[in-house]
RODREN-602603 format. One line per field, with one value per residue (C-alpha): residue number from 0; residue in one letter; x, y, z. Coordinates in nm, 4 decimals. Example, Ala and Ser with C-alpha at 12.3 -4.5 7.8 and 13.67 -1.06 7.14 Angstrom:
<nodes>
domar <- 0_1 $
pati <- A_S $
east <- 1.2300_1.3670 $
north <- -0.4500_-0.1060 $
up <- 0.7800_0.7140 $
</nodes>
This chain:
<nodes>
domar <- 0_1_2_3_4_5_6_7_8_9_10_11_12_13_14_15_16_17_18_19_20_21_22_23_24_25_26_27_28_29_30_31_32_33_34_35_36_37_38_39_40_41_42_43_44_45_46_47_48_49_50_51_52_53_54_55_56_57_58_59_60_61_62_63_64_65_66_67_68_69_70_71_72_73_74_75_76_77_78_79_80_81_82_83_84_85_86_87_88_89_90_91_92_93_94_95_96_97_98_99_100_101_102_103_104_105_106_107_108_109_110_111_112_113_114_115_116_117_118_119_120_121_122_123_124_125_126_127_128_129_130_131_132_133_134_135_136_137_138_139_140_141_142_143_144_145_146_147_148_149_150_151_152_153_154_155_156_157_158_159_160_161_162_163_164_165_166_167_168_169_170_171_172_173_174_175_176_177_178_179_180_181_182_183_184_185_186_187_188_189_190_191_192_193_194_195_196_197_198_199_200_201_202_203_204_205_206_207_208_209_210_211_212_213_214_215_216_217_218_219_220_221_222_223_224_225_226_227_228_229_230_231_232_233_234_235_236_237_238_239_240_241_242_243_244_245_246_247_248_249_250_251_252_253_254_255_256_257_258_259_260_261_262_263_264_265_266_267_268_269_270_271_272_273_274_275_276_277_278_279_280_281_282_283_284_285_286_287_288_289_290_291_292_293_294_295_296_297_298_299_300_301_302_303_304_305_306_307_308_309_310_311_312_313_314_315_316_317_318_319_320_321_322_323_324_325_326_327_328_329_330_331_332_333_334_335_336_337_338_339_340_341_342_343_344_345_346_347_348_349_350_351_352_353_354_355_356_357_358_359_360_361_362_363_364_365_366_367_368_369_370_371_372_373_374_375_376_377_378_379_380_381_382_383_384_385_386_387_388_389_390_391_392_393_394_395_396_397_398_399_400_401_402_403_404_405_406_407_408_409_410_411_412_413_414_415_416_417_418_419_420_421_422_423_424_425_426_427_428_429_430_431_432_433_434_435_436_437_438_439_440_441_442_443_444_445_446_447_448_449_450_451_452_453_454_455_456_457_458_459_460_461_462_463_464_465_466_467_468_469_470_471_472_473_474_475_476_477_478_479_480_481_482_483_484_485_486_487_488_489_490_491_492_493_494_495_496_497_498_499_500_501_502_503_504_505_506_507_508_509_510_511_512_513_514_515_516_517_518_519_520_521_522_523_524_525_526_527_528_529_530_531_532_533_534_535_536_537_538_539_540 $
pati <- X_X_X_X_X_X_X_X_X_X_X_X_X_X_X_X_X_X_X_X_X_X_X_X_X_X_X_X_X_X_X_X_X_X_X_X_X_X_X_X_X_X_X_X_X_X_X_X_X_X_X_X_X_X_X_X_X_X_X_X_X_X_X_X_X_X_X_X_X_X_X_X_X_X_X_X_X_X_X_X_X_X_X_X_X_X_X_X_X_X_X_X_X_X_X_X_X_X_X_X_X_X_X_X_X_X_X_X_X_X_X_X_X_X_X_X_X_X_X_X_X_X_X_X_X_X_X_X_X_X_X_X_X_X_X_X_X_X_X_X_X_X_X_X_X_X_X_X_X_X_X_X_X_X_X_X_X_X_X_X_X_X_X_X_X_X_X_X_X_X_X_X_X_X_X_X_X_X_X_X_X_X_X_X_X_X_X_X_X_X_X_X_X_X_X_X_X_X_X_X_X_X_X_X_X_X_X_X_X_X_X_X_X_X_X_X_X_X_X_X_X_X_X_X_X_X_X_X_X_X_X_X_X_X_X_X_X_X_X_X_X_X_X_X_X_X_X_X_X_X_X_X_X_X_X_X_X_X_X_X_X_X_X_X_X_X_X_X_X_X_X_X_X_X_X_X_X_X_X_X_X_X_X_X_X_X_X_X_X_X_X_X_X_X_X_X_X_X_X_X_X_X_X_X_X_X_X_X_X_X_X_X_X_X_X_X_X_X_X_X_X_X_X_X_X_X_X_X_X_X_X_X_X_X_X_X_X_X_X_X_X_X_X_X_X_X_X_X_X_X_X_X_X_X_X_X_X_X_X_X_X_X_X_X_X_X_X_X_X_X_X_X_X_X_X_X_X_X_X_X_X_X_X_X_X_X_X_X_X_X_X_X_X_X_X_X_X_X_X_X_X_X_X_X_X_X_X_X_X_X_X_X_X_X_X_X_X_X_X_X_X_X_X_X_X_X_X_X_X_X_X_X_X_X_X_X_X_X_X_X_X_X_X_X_X_X_X_X_X_X_X_X_X_X_X_X_X_X_X_X_X_X_X_X_X_X_X_X_X_X_X_X_X_X_X_X_X_X_X_X_X_X_X_X_X_X_X_X_X_X_X_X_X_X_X_X_X_X_X_X_X_X_X_X_X_X_X_X_X_X_X_X_X_X_X_X_X_X_X_X_X_X_X_X_X_X_X_X_X_X_X_X_X_X_X_X_X_X_X_X_X $
east <- 0.0191_0.3713_0.6945_0.8918_1.2544_1.3786_1.1567_1.1055_0.7292_0.4220_0.2693_-0.0999_-0.1372_-0.3641_-0.2158_-0.2736_-0.1345_-0.0097_0.0571_0.3297_0.4420_0.0886_0.2263_0.4049_0.0949_0.0133_-0.3178_-0.4051_-0.3677_-0.7113_-0.6255_-0.7149_-0.5605_-0.8956_-0.8876_-0.5332_-0.5855_-0.9338_-0.8189_-0.5258_-0.7565_-0.9825_-0.6877_-0.5325_-0.8105_-0.5780_-0.5478_-0.7638_-0.7294_-0.5634_-0.4745_-0.2582_-0.0460_0.2308_0.4906_0.6368_0.3111_0.1678_-0.1356_-0.3307_-0.0378_-0.2530_-0.5053_-0.2351_-0.1572_-0.5243_-0.6008_-0.2917_-0.4067_-0.7605_-0.6420_-0.4705_-0.7382_-1.0411_-0.9366_-1.1853_-1.0449_-1.1816_-1.5287_-1.6177_-1.5674_-1.5062_-1.5704_-1.9130_-1.9907_-2.1086_-2.0122_-1.7646_-1.8973_-1.6965_-1.8208_-2.1805_-2.1396_-1.9996_-2.2752_-2.5368_-2.4014_-2.4076_-2.7659_-2.8754_-2.7008_-2.8824_-3.2191_-3.2986_-3.6565_-3.5503_-3.8283_-3.6021_-3.5997_-3.4401_-3.7100_-3.6589_-3.5436_-3.3012_-3.1659_-3.1059_-2.9294_-2.7094_-2.6229_-2.5327_-2.3154_-2.1214_-2.1082_-2.1843_-2.4690_-2.8450_-3.0481_-3.3267_-3.6684_-3.6522_-3.3118_-3.4461_-3.7354_-3.4862_-3.2647_-3.5584_-3.6900_-3.3522_-3.3546_-3.7181_-3.6846_-3.4079_-3.5063_-3.8660_-3.7934_-3.5299_-3.7971_-4.1130_-4.3730_-4.1345_-3.8365_-3.5106_-3.4585_-3.1249_-3.1465_-3.1897_-2.9080_-2.6674_-2.7851_-2.7089_-2.3510_-2.3027_-2.4303_-2.1866_-1.8967_-2.0010_-2.0123_-1.6636_-1.7785_-1.5866_-1.5085_-1.8760_-1.8735_-1.5293_-1.6400_-1.9353_-1.7184_-1.4542_-1.7119_-1.8254_-1.4728_-1.3563_-1.0029_-0.8826_-0.9321_-1.2920_-1.2217_-1.2793_-0.9779_-0.7458_-0.8417_-1.1908_-1.0456_-0.9439_-0.6197_-0.5222_-0.8233_-0.6625_-0.2986_-0.2006_0.0810_0.1569_-0.0325_-0.3457_-0.6291_-0.9236_-1.2899_-1.6241_-1.8047_-2.1589_-2.2738_-2.1298_-2.2692_-2.6191_-2.5897_-2.4861_-2.7779_-3.0057_-2.8390_-2.8884_-3.2586_-3.2966_-3.1485_-3.2840_-3.6097_-3.7853_-3.6742_-3.5533_-3.2153_-3.0492_-2.8747_-2.8442_-2.5332_-2.7327_-2.8474_-2.4877_-2.3930_-2.6760_-2.5437_-2.2150_-2.3659_-2.2573_-1.9000_-1.6133_-1.6770_-1.7912_-1.5020_-1.5767_-1.5430_-1.1762_-0.9389_-0.9100_-1.2850_-1.4256_-1.5579_-1.4336_-1.7817_-2.0517_-2.3082_-2.6736_-2.8308_-2.9365_-2.5816_-2.6379_-2.5213_-2.7006_-2.6819_-2.4013_-2.2061_-2.2600_-2.1293_-1.8436_-1.7246_-1.7239_-1.5330_-1.2689_-1.2327_-1.2000_-0.9376_-0.7260_-0.7771_-0.9435_-0.9043_-1.0866_-1.3611_-1.4131_-1.4163_-1.6910_-1.8898_-1.8865_-1.9787_-2.2856_-2.4074_-2.2672_-2.4176_-2.1807_-1.8202_-1.6202_-1.3923_-1.6969_-1.7309_-1.4124_-1.2175_-0.8621_-0.8380_-0.6208_-0.2700_-0.2506_0.0479_-0.1718_-0.4502_-0.2129_-0.1193_-0.4830_-0.5675_-0.8684_-0.9271_-1.1933_-1.1951_-1.5029_-1.3013_-1.0298_-0.7734_-0.6539_-0.3513_-0.3974_-0.0701_-0.0044_0.1683_0.0276_-0.2832_-0.3307_-0.6875_-0.6389_-0.8542_-1.1189_-1.1331_-1.1727_-1.4490_-1.6281_-1.6207_-1.8119_-2.0682_-1.9372_-1.9878_-1.7002_-1.5030_-1.2424_-1.0627_-0.7353_-0.6037_-0.2903_-0.3150_-0.0578_-0.1692_-0.2998_-0.6738_-0.9305_-1.2540_-1.4688_-1.7855_-1.9746_-1.9266_-2.2013_-2.0792_-2.2755_-2.5256_-2.5980_-2.2918_-2.1471_-1.7847_-1.6347_-1.3573_-1.1198_-0.9263_-0.6141_-0.4670_-0.0874_0.0487_0.3299_0.5832_0.4835_0.5660_0.9368_0.8572_0.5931_0.8285_1.1079_0.9374_0.9751_0.6133_0.4593_0.2705_0.1690_-0.1712_-0.2428_-0.4828_-0.4374_-0.2549_-0.3953_-0.1771_-0.3595_-0.2245_-0.3566_-0.4046_-0.3527_-0.0130_0.2893_0.4939_0.2094_0.2092_0.5875_0.5805_0.2940_0.4953_0.7965_0.5815_0.4463_0.8009_0.9004_0.6029_0.6368_1.0090_0.9455_0.6949_0.9426_1.2186_1.0092_0.7761_0.4682_0.3721_0.0396_-0.1841_-0.1837_-0.4095_-0.3359_-0.6066_-0.5952_-0.7892_-0.9306_-1.0349_-1.2512_-0.9281_-0.7148_-0.4509_-0.0865_0.0792_0.1772_-0.0285_-0.2057_0.1000_0.3360_0.1001_-0.0025_0.3630_0.4435_0.1410_0.2228_0.5892_0.4887_0.2143_-0.0855_-0.4098_-0.4001_-0.4788_-0.8457_-0.9747_-1.2133_-1.3585_-1.4831_-1.6053_-1.8330_-1.9136_-1.7711_-1.5939_-1.5783_-1.6836_-1.3475_-1.4433_-1.5920_-1.2773_-1.0578_-1.2498_-1.2432_-0.8649_-0.8269_-1.0393_-0.8061_-0.4683_-0.2552_-0.3702_-0.2519_0.0878_0.3385_0.6864_0.9827_1.2838_1.4978_1.2427_1.2273_1.6080_1.6108_1.3561_1.5529_1.8669_1.6931_1.5488_1.8971_2.0458_1.7658_1.8095_2.1863_2.1304_1.8864_2.1425_2.4091_2.1682_2.0764_2.4450_2.5319_2.2455_2.3622_2.7183_2.5982_2.3812_2.6757_2.9113_2.6635_2.6162_2.9917_3.0287_2.7591_2.9258_3.2681_3.1278_2.9578_3.2753_3.4819_3.2306_3.2278_3.6053 $
north <- 1.3187_1.4212_1.2643_1.1044_1.1205_0.8860_0.5997_0.7015_0.6742_0.8932_0.9531_1.0397_1.3283_1.6348_1.9606_2.3242_2.6110_2.9149_3.2528_3.4230_3.7888_3.9218_4.2468_4.3185_4.2996_4.6145_4.7570_4.8324_4.4660_4.3301_3.9621_3.7566_3.4272_3.2593_3.3693_3.2383_2.9104_2.8134_2.6498_2.4850_2.3415_2.2090_2.0228_1.8980_1.7639_1.6836_2.0557_2.1122_2.4873_2.8008_3.0829_3.3970_3.5127_3.7439_3.6162_3.9668_4.1242_3.8058_3.8100_3.4787_3.2761_3.0834_3.0146_2.8503_2.5972_2.5509_2.4561_2.2331_2.0471_2.0274_1.8883_1.6017_1.5279_1.5928_1.5574_1.6328_1.3883_1.0591_1.2064_1.4411_1.4712_1.8401_1.8080_1.6453_1.8042_1.4699_1.2301_0.9659_0.6078_0.4652_0.7447_0.6783_0.3060_0.3747_0.6231_0.3773_0.1115_0.3610_0.4561_0.0899_0.0272_0.3246_0.2319_-0.0067_-0.0847_-0.1396_0.0788_0.2695_0.5965_0.7415_0.8365_1.1225_0.8738_0.7042_1.0417_1.1336_0.8001_0.8629_1.2116_1.0837_0.8030_1.0300_1.3594_1.2658_1.5154_1.4755_1.6797_1.8994_1.8358_2.1753_2.0868_1.7619_1.9538_2.2056_1.9350_1.7689_2.1043_2.1909_1.8566_1.8728_2.2264_2.1121_1.7493_1.6522_1.2755_1.3241_1.3055_1.0969_1.0303_0.7889_1.0236_1.1017_0.8729_0.7455_1.0014_1.2758_1.1387_1.1449_1.4930_1.6234_1.5019_1.6463_1.9760_1.9595_1.9049_2.1814_2.4216_2.3172_2.1137_1.8022_1.7286_1.6384_1.3616_1.2408_1.2193_1.0021_0.7759_0.7298_0.6550_0.3637_0.2317_0.3799_0.4949_0.7709_0.5447_0.4821_0.1178_-0.0511_0.0136_-0.2727_-0.2812_-0.4042_-0.7105_-0.9873_-1.0842_-1.3116_-1.5319_-1.6557_-1.6846_-2.0149_-2.2439_-2.2620_-2.5919_-2.4629_-2.2792_-2.0625_-2.1498_-1.9940_-2.1352_-2.2731_-1.9542_-1.7378_-1.9671_-1.9467_-1.5671_-1.5641_-1.7899_-1.5334_-1.2530_-1.4483_-1.4998_-1.1320_-1.0039_-1.2755_-1.0848_-1.3021_-1.6239_-1.7858_-1.9055_-1.6627_-1.3631_-1.1316_-0.9083_-0.6031_-0.7919_-0.8941_-0.5264_-0.4499_-0.7069_-0.5149_-0.1680_-0.1068_-0.2302_-0.0251_-0.1900_-0.5194_-0.7593_-1.0025_-0.7604_-0.8417_-1.1395_-1.3830_-1.3830_-1.2611_-1.5573_-1.8008_-1.9360_-2.0984_-1.8646_-1.9436_-1.9364_-1.5781_-1.4733_-1.4713_-1.6777_-1.9715_-2.0117_-2.2694_-2.0326_-1.7407_-1.9445_-2.0761_-1.7217_-1.6493_-1.9728_-1.8733_-1.5231_-1.6648_-1.9154_-1.6578_-1.3462_-1.4025_-1.0362_-0.9183_-1.1763_-1.0618_-0.6954_-0.7579_-0.9749_-0.6849_-0.4374_-0.6354_-0.6636_-0.9781_-0.9467_-1.1469_-1.1267_-1.1336_-1.4024_-1.6344_-1.6224_-1.8129_-2.1139_-2.2312_-2.5874_-2.8618_-2.8876_-3.0922_-3.2794_-3.3981_-3.4879_-3.7300_-3.8904_-3.9274_-4.0454_-3.8138_-3.4457_-3.2444_-2.9605_-2.8397_-2.6463_-2.8212_-2.6514_-2.8489_-2.7389_-2.8259_-2.8924_-2.9934_-2.8933_-2.6376_-2.7483_-3.0510_-2.9551_-2.7800_-2.4776_-2.6983_-2.9005_-2.5782_-2.4561_-2.7899_-2.7630_-2.4352_-2.5790_-2.3888_-2.5386_-2.7125_-2.5084_-2.6244_-2.2882_-2.2795_-1.9846_-2.0424_-1.9606_-1.7017_-1.6313_-1.8407_-1.9005_-2.0184_-2.2129_-2.2871_-2.4896_-2.7176_-3.0924_-3.3216_-3.6482_-3.9666_-3.9011_-3.5474_-3.3991_-3.0976_-2.9909_-2.6884_-2.7543_-2.4808_-2.5565_-2.3475_-2.3740_-2.3410_-2.2339_-2.4611_-2.1788_-2.0863_-2.4244_-2.3531_-2.0264_-2.1958_-2.4741_-2.2292_-2.1593_-2.4074_-2.3688_-2.3483_-2.6782_-2.6217_-2.4786_-2.7582_-3.0379_-3.2347_-3.1934_-3.3041_-3.3610_-3.3258_-3.4512_-3.4931_-3.8699_-3.8580_-3.6861_-3.8789_-3.5631_-3.4200_-3.7313_-3.7250_-3.3600_-3.4262_-3.7169_-3.4867_-3.2317_-3.5063_-3.6118_-3.2472_-3.1827_-3.5134_-3.4536_-3.1040_-3.2438_-3.5089_-3.2496_-2.9966_-3.2241_-3.0776_-3.3924_-3.3830_-3.6563_-3.6642_-3.7822_-3.8155_-3.7084_-3.8379_-3.5683_-3.5790_-3.9427_-3.8960_-3.8969_-4.2025_-4.2652_-4.2655_-4.6110_-4.7582_-4.4898_-4.7212_-4.9380_-4.6443_-4.4406_-4.7450_-4.8316_-4.4786_-4.4638_-4.8081_-4.7169_-4.4011_-4.5716_-4.3694_-4.4401_-4.5157_-4.2195_-4.1203_-4.0828_-3.7944_-3.6229_-3.2676_-3.2713_-3.5689_-3.4454_-3.7703_-3.6710_-4.0085_-3.8405_-3.6644_-3.3841_-3.6237_-3.8377_-3.5315_-3.4452_-3.8066_-3.8243_-3.4929_-3.6242_-3.9268_-3.7626_-4.0604_-4.2850_-4.1002_-3.9533_-4.0357_-4.1625_-4.0766_-4.3008_-4.0544_-4.0493_-4.4279_-4.4507_-4.1946_-4.3967_-4.7181_-4.5432_-4.4151_-4.7608_-4.9117_-4.6538_-4.7104_-5.0887_-5.0544_-4.8325_-5.0865_-5.3714_-5.1591_-5.0831_-5.4514_-5.5538_-5.2921_-5.4085_-5.7717_-5.6711_-5.4733_-5.7625_-6.0052_-5.7811_-5.7482_-6.1256_-6.1812_-5.9322_-6.1098_-6.4462_-6.3140_-6.1620_-6.4880_-6.6908_-6.4544_-6.4771_-6.8596_-6.8812 $
up <- 0.5633_0.6599_0.5386_0.8215_0.7059_0.9789_0.8719_0.5077_0.5170_0.5362_0.8784_0.8990_1.1450_1.1678_1.0396_1.1324_0.9230_1.1153_0.9520_1.1563_1.1875_1.1848_1.3310_0.9999_0.7868_0.5955_0.7160_0.3559_0.2568_0.1745_0.1249_0.4352_0.5444_0.4769_0.1120_0.0675_0.2522_0.1322_-0.1952_-0.0152_0.2505_-0.0239_-0.1745_0.1493_0.3698_0.6614_0.7388_1.0458_1.1038_0.9709_1.2083_1.2100_1.5040_1.6146_1.8584_1.8850_2.0011_2.1559_1.9296_1.9249_2.0557_2.3110_2.0349_1.8181_2.0903_2.1706_1.8104_1.7947_2.1051_1.9760_1.6408_1.8230_2.0835_1.8634_1.4967_1.2215_0.9654_1.1026_1.1592_0.8786_0.5038_0.4383_0.0665_0.0897_0.4285_0.5648_0.8398_0.7242_0.6861_0.9761_1.2033_1.0958_1.1711_1.5177_1.6011_1.4766_1.7132_2.0006_1.9140_1.9143_2.2471_2.4001_2.2496_2.5344_2.4290_2.0645_1.9254_1.6849_1.8812_2.1932_2.4420_2.6874_2.9521_2.7085_2.5978_2.9589_3.0289_2.7260_2.8519_3.1981_3.0595_2.8257_3.0151_3.3782_3.3950_3.3366_3.0909_3.2199_3.0602_2.8915_2.7432_2.5983_2.4412_2.3018_2.1472_1.9754_1.8519_1.6921_1.5103_1.4041_1.2679_1.0315_0.9746_1.0328_1.0253_1.2973_1.5675_1.5931_1.8601_2.0371_2.0476_1.8629_1.5614_1.4314_1.1500_1.4079_1.6233_1.3274_1.2291_1.5784_1.5589_1.2111_1.3525_1.6472_1.4076_1.1693_1.4616_1.5744_1.8737_1.7782_2.1413_2.1925_1.9317_2.0364_2.4002_2.2956_2.0797_2.3471_2.6167_2.4008_2.3523_2.0205_1.9460_1.7115_1.4086_1.5211_1.5902_1.9226_2.1431_2.2290_2.5956_2.4957_2.3214_2.5675_2.3943_2.6818_2.6001_2.2806_2.3762_2.2238_2.1178_1.7436_1.7139_1.8833_1.7098_1.8119_1.7572_1.8382_2.1405_2.1224_2.2961_2.0165_1.7456_1.8946_1.9024_1.5353_1.4440_1.6074_1.4105_1.0890_1.1580_1.2486_0.9225_0.6932_0.6905_0.4314_0.6098_0.2857_0.4249_0.1871_0.3414_0.0443_0.0052_0.1136_0.4240_0.5020_0.4784_0.7174_0.9673_0.9773_0.9603_1.3211_1.2584_1.1096_0.7719_0.6283_0.7008_0.4172_0.1251_0.0654_0.0723_0.2371_0.3140_-0.0153_-0.2169_0.0510_0.1307_-0.0789_-0.2359_-0.2878_-0.6328_-0.5522_-0.4585_-0.0834_0.2136_0.3700_0.7470_0.7065_0.4809_0.7218_1.0169_0.8001_0.7266_1.0997_1.1658_0.9094_1.0546_1.4069_1.2908_1.1043_1.3162_1.6570_1.7582_1.4466_1.4998_1.8593_1.7581_1.5032_1.7432_1.9912_1.7183_1.6081_1.9657_2.1278_2.4776_2.6961_2.8037_2.4764_2.6180_2.6406_2.2613_2.1806_2.2964_2.2348_2.1091_2.2496_2.1048_1.7855_1.9247_2.2126_1.9680_1.7975_2.1289_2.2290_1.8756_1.8561_1.7811_1.9641_1.7111_1.5301_1.2699_1.0691_0.8464_0.5443_0.3397_-0.0288_-0.2129_-0.5701_-0.8940_-1.1354_-1.3269_-1.1026_-1.0088_-0.6711_-0.7553_-0.9139_-0.5926_-0.3935_-0.6233_-0.6024_-0.2244_-0.2580_-0.4999_-0.8007_-1.1467_-1.3210_-1.5748_-1.8292_-1.8206_-1.6281_-1.4310_-1.2192_-0.8489_-0.7414_-0.3844_-0.0981_-0.1403_0.1152_0.0849_0.3912_0.4285_0.6628_0.6159_0.7413_0.8926_0.9702_1.2478_1.1285_1.3010_1.1203_1.1201_0.9490_0.6982_0.5827_0.2638_0.2150_-0.1340_-0.1407_-0.4826_-0.6019_-0.6022_-0.2462_-0.0923_-0.0368_0.1393_0.3537_0.4606_0.5417_0.8752_1.1577_1.2715_0.9235_0.9602_1.3223_1.2238_0.9755_1.0731_0.7527_0.4206_0.0848_-0.2218_-0.5530_-0.8846_-1.2375_-1.2626_-1.6417_-1.6154_-1.4848_-1.4236_-1.2173_-0.9999_-0.9539_-0.8470_-0.6024_-0.4557_-0.4144_-0.2322_-0.0083_0.0871_0.1485_0.3757_0.5586_0.6099_0.7418_0.9899_1.1071_1.1482_1.3398_1.5379_1.3648_1.1753_0.9924_0.8508_0.4704_0.1896_-0.1831_-0.4300_-0.7872_-0.9747_-1.3291_-1.2942_-1.6055_-1.8140_-1.8935_-1.6293_-1.7274_-1.7496_-1.4138_-1.2350_-0.9919_-0.9260_-0.8672_-0.6501_-0.4466_-0.3838_-0.2642_-0.0327_0.1126_0.1634_0.3499_0.5472_0.4279_0.2434_-0.1298_-0.3599_-0.3699_-0.7283_-0.8002_-1.1057_-1.0635_-1.4233_-1.3502_-0.9967_-0.8621_-0.5409_-0.3671_-0.0383_-0.0400_0.2001_0.4544_0.4278_0.4834_0.8011_0.9200_0.8745_1.0598_1.3461_1.3817_1.3168_1.4221_1.1359_0.8246_0.9156_0.6389_0.7140_0.4927_0.4409_0.6373_0.9173_0.9237_0.9427_1.2226_1.4205_1.3696_1.4874_1.8011_1.8681_1.8311_2.0688_2.3212_2.2952_2.3465_2.6466_2.7822_2.7439_2.9099_3.1941_3.2352_3.2272_3.4869_3.7059_3.6814_3.7710_4.0722_4.1923_4.1461_4.3361_4.6201_4.6362_4.6436_4.9297_5.1302_5.0631_5.1657_5.4826_5.5838_5.5158_5.7256_6.0126_6.0078_6.0368 $
</nodes>
């Protein structure tokens, strides 16, 4: 890393160390540059090469620039760990994907013909039979499991590349990686991702197509080796063993889907994680689909949904994935609702949510139809920041407002949030359907709870609060009702007093304009009639 003073940040670049004025070295001096630099290179792994030169006597000057160019075009850092003398994990994953792509008959080894095809693709030149024999002999002499009766194994393929790098032939491995679409960070280069396929308006979202879902079902069956509908964590890692890393190890995907009793993922949970990744980061989703072997045009794997504004006009949504924003005051039961959605047991312990959290799962509707629901929990202190953006509600299909039904202050705060969100939607044009959830129904309601909440919901034109109790596992079909309201977005859009006044004002203005237009039309017709009458009278006299 090098400090960039202009931008005040560290820039990750390869480094070479050059010892100058070699012509002034004392011939009796026994200490070599290698002895001096070895401990430094051990400490600073970004150093690619050390070399001595003399500008005065033109000693090794071309070599300095050669190594500088090589360090940029074929850096060691992304490929090889100097300390452990092994290929880095991301490099191994990329080479594994390349191996699988070249193993056309899927027998776990590269035959002579497959090795030759690989050579032609990467280096535009075939291998002679004797050269293929020589390559396999080099591998087998060092690593007996690197070659079997079918050809070069993955272990042997990785060993070859480690050998190339150790011998300074990094350009060989880099040529292979770049031929298969990798950039200097060993990620698929941008030109392989069809960004134009998911250009969208703020109120549009991206979903997987049926073609991509069928492919993912096949992947699930392939890696669920014991066919128990439980993809264990080690099997999930195996799914992504040809990708840069496992994408679900960190937020927002970690713990966002339901786990089986054995800690794995069911097919629904596996597809739900993919739906969430496609919704939040379509480019990442496409990159990982390509990395795990999606066979078709990447643009055929995704589709952009219809605009939500148009959904409201047509009174029906065609989406398969719905995003629900979950609002509510602290300790209202938002996180408990999220956990219940993922089949987690109820807990009395309370831990405040400080960051946005996601929960995603399949919801089965009448007729066996399944939709994917994404719950996004908004911390109470994050609401103001969220609503500071004009398009902040554009990606929301439905908003849910949770309150503790035993706490009057909790209800009042939830009602305030509802008015804030509804008002923001009216002001920006990104109105969203809303539902009120009365949590902790197992506790005694505060006085006037039903009357007050019913009045507010009636005044705003939305459904009465839905009582639930996570403790008693009584959810009143809340998740199905959320999806149903999202599917019919015109039915549950709240109206604030300010919004109602604004509509009345516009109706009054439009009515006045209509009366003015009618009056003008009558005057014009009267004037025309008078002119006709005058003309006829003049003609008769």
